[in-house]
Structures are given as C-alpha cells and as structure tokens.
TORKOL-4160 file (C-alpha; in steps of 0.2 Angstrom, whole numbers, padded with zeros to 4 digits, m for minus):
101
<pt num="1" X="m0703" Y="0257" Z="1513"/>
<pt num="2" X="m0693" Y="0243" Z="1516"/>
<pt num="3" X="m0702" Y="0241" Z="1533"/>
<pt num="4" X="m0717" Y="0239" Z="1523"/>
<pt num="5" X="m0707" Y="0226" Z="1513"/>
<pt num="6" X="m0703" Y="0216" Z="1526"/>
<pt num="7" X="m0719" Y="0215" Z="1534"/>
<pt num="8" X="m0727" Y="0211" Z="1518"/>
<pt num="9" X="m0715" Y="0196" Z="1516"/>
<pt num="10" X="m0711" Y="0198" Z="1497"/>
<pt num="11" X="m0696" Y="0187" Z="1501"/>
<pt num="12" X="m0704" Y="0171" Z="1504"/>
<pt num="13" X="m0703" Y="0166" Z="1487"/>
<pt num="14" X="m0686" Y="0168" Z="1486"/>
<pt num="15" X="m0684" Y="0159" Z="1503"/>
<pt num="16" X="m0691" Y="0142" Z="1493"/>
<pt num="17" X="m0681" Y="0146" Z="1479"/>
<pt num="18" X="m0667" Y="0144" Z="1490"/>
<pt num="19" X="m0674" Y="0129" Z="1497"/>
<pt num="20" X="m0676" Y="0122" Z="1480"/>
<pt num="21" X="m0659" Y="0125" Z="1476"/>
<pt num="22" X="m0653" Y="0116" Z="1491"/>
<pt num="23" X="m0662" Y="0102" Z="1484"/>
<pt num="24" X="m0680" Y="0102" Z="1491"/>
<pt num="25" X="m0692" Y="0099" Z="1479"/>
<pt num="26" X="m0704" Y="0115" Z="1476"/>
<pt num="27" X="m0722" Y="0109" Z="1483"/>
<pt num="28" X="m0710" Y="0105" Z="1500"/>
<pt num="29" X="m0701" Y="0121" Z="1501"/>
<pt num="30" X="m0717" Y="0134" Z="1496"/>
<pt num="31" X="m0724" Y="0123" Z="1510"/>
<pt num="32" X="m0710" Y="0127" Z="1523"/>
<pt num="33" X="m0709" Y="0146" Z="1517"/>
<pt num="34" X="m0728" Y="0148" Z="1521"/>
<pt num="35" X="m0724" Y="0139" Z="1539"/>
<pt num="36" X="m0711" Y="0151" Z="1542"/>
<pt num="37" X="m0720" Y="0170" Z="1536"/>
<pt num="38" X="m0733" Y="0160" Z="1549"/>
<pt num="39" X="m0722" Y="0158" Z="1561"/>
<pt num="40" X="m0713" Y="0178" Z="1561"/>
<pt num="41" X="m0731" Y="0185" Z="1559"/>
<pt num="42" X="m0735" Y="0175" Z="1575"/>
<pt num="43" X="m0718" Y="0181" Z="1585"/>
<pt num="44" X="m0715" Y="0197" Z="1576"/>
<pt num="45" X="m0702" Y="0193" Z="1566"/>
<pt num="46" X="m0697" Y="0196" Z="1547"/>
<pt num="47" X="m0688" Y="0184" Z="1537"/>
<pt num="48" X="m0673" Y="0194" Z="1540"/>
<pt num="49" X="m0674" Y="0192" Z="1556"/>
<pt num="50" X="m0679" Y="0176" Z="1561"/>
<pt num="51" X="m0665" Y="0167" Z="1570"/>
<pt num="52" X="m0657" Y="0154" Z="1559"/>
<pt num="53" X="m0661" Y="0141" Z="1576"/>
<pt num="54" X="m0680" Y="0145" Z="1571"/>
<pt num="55" X="m0677" Y="0140" Z="1551"/>
<pt num="56" X="m0666" Y="0125" Z="1558"/>
<pt num="57" X="m0682" Y="0119" Z="1567"/>
<pt num="58" X="m0687" Y="0118" Z="1549"/>
<pt num="59" X="m0677" Y="0110" Z="1537"/>
<pt num="60" X="m0660" Y="0106" Z="1541"/>
<pt num="61" X="m0655" Y="0112" Z="1523"/>
<pt num="62" X="m0657" Y="0129" Z="1530"/>
<pt num="63" X="m0640" Y="0137" Z="1534"/>
<pt num="64" X="m0631" Y="0155" Z="1537"/>
<pt num="65" X="m0631" Y="0158" Z="1519"/>
<pt num="66" X="m0652" Y="0161" Z="1520"/>
<pt num="67" X="m0649" Y="0177" Z="1527"/>
<pt num="68" X="m0642" Y="0184" Z="1510"/>
<pt num="69" X="m0655" Y="0175" Z="1502"/>
<pt num="70" X="m0669" Y="0184" Z="1508"/>
<pt num="71" X="m0659" Y="0199" Z="1511"/>
<pt num="72" X="m0673" Y="0212" Z="1500"/>
<pt num="73" X="m0659" Y="0221" Z="1494"/>
<pt num="74" X="m0652" Y="0205" Z="1484"/>
<pt num="75" X="m0671" Y="0201" Z="1480"/>
<pt num="76" X="m0673" Y="0217" Z="1473"/>
<pt num="77" X="m0657" Y="0212" Z="1462"/>
<pt num="78" X="m0662" Y="0197" Z="1457"/>
<pt num="79" X="m0676" Y="0203" Z="1448"/>
<pt num="80" X="m0670" Y="0205" Z="1431"/>
<pt num="81" X="m0683" Y="0200" Z="1418"/>
<pt num="82" X="m0692" Y="0214" Z="1407"/>
<pt num="83" X="m0701" Y="0225" Z="1422"/>
<pt num="84" X="m0692" Y="0220" Z="1435"/>
<pt num="85" X="m0684" Y="0228" Z="1450"/>
<pt num="86" X="m0667" Y="0228" Z="1446"/>
<pt num="87" X="m0657" Y="0244" Z="1444"/>
<pt num="88" X="m0652" Y="0236" Z="1426"/>
<pt num="89" X="m0672" Y="0233" Z="1421"/>
<pt num="90" X="m0677" Y="0250" Z="1432"/>
<pt num="91" X="m0666" Y="0258" Z="1421"/>
<pt num="92" X="m0671" Y="0251" Z="1405"/>
<pt num="93" X="m0689" Y="0254" Z="1409"/>
<pt num="94" X="m0684" Y="0272" Z="1414"/>
<pt num="95" X="m0675" Y="0274" Z="1396"/>
<pt num="96" X="m0691" Y="0267" Z="1387"/>
<pt num="97" X="m0702" Y="0280" Z="1394"/>
<pt num="98" X="m0690" Y="0294" Z="1391"/>
<pt num="99" X="m0689" Y="0289" Z="1371"/>
<pt num="100" X="m0707" Y="0287" Z="1370"/>
<pt num="101" X="m0710" Y="0306" Z="1375"/>
C-alpha cells in the first residue's frame, strides 16, 4: 500500500503546503510541486527519495526538513478533518459506523 501511495504522489500537495509555509505564494508552490513530481517520474524517484540537491534546484526555500513534510506517514497523520486519514479521524469513523449498526 505504501509503495502504491508513493507512486501516486499523494504527498505532492504536502510539498506545495510546505513551500507556502516557507513564504512562497501557493500558485508558485503548486507549479514547483508539479515540476518535482514530473522530475521524479522521469528519473525514477519518489518525493521521499529525491536528493535534497535536486529539490534545491527548484527553490532555495527547500531545506532538509522537506523530507518530514513529504513523508507519507506524516501526510496521513495530518489529515485530521472529518473523513480524513489520521488515526484519530479513522477511529471516529469506525465508532460512527459501529454505533450506526
């Protein structure tokens, strides 16, 4: 499941969010995120394995902490909204279904 998620680049939005938090406008962050995904696909990487030097070619705002931002486990845990993928959210969904039965 993790391998499928990596190949689907579900963490590309998290990369864009990372850049926005560093001060980049969302439009630019979204574009860079897309360019980095394209590079990964072309060169056989995923965002978690792309070398930092390659990231830095796209933005000087990117530092070593980018790897935490694009880590799939981190991405899943951050989805805390209703119906999200965080453990807390999933447990609430399970409780709701159990109580509905």
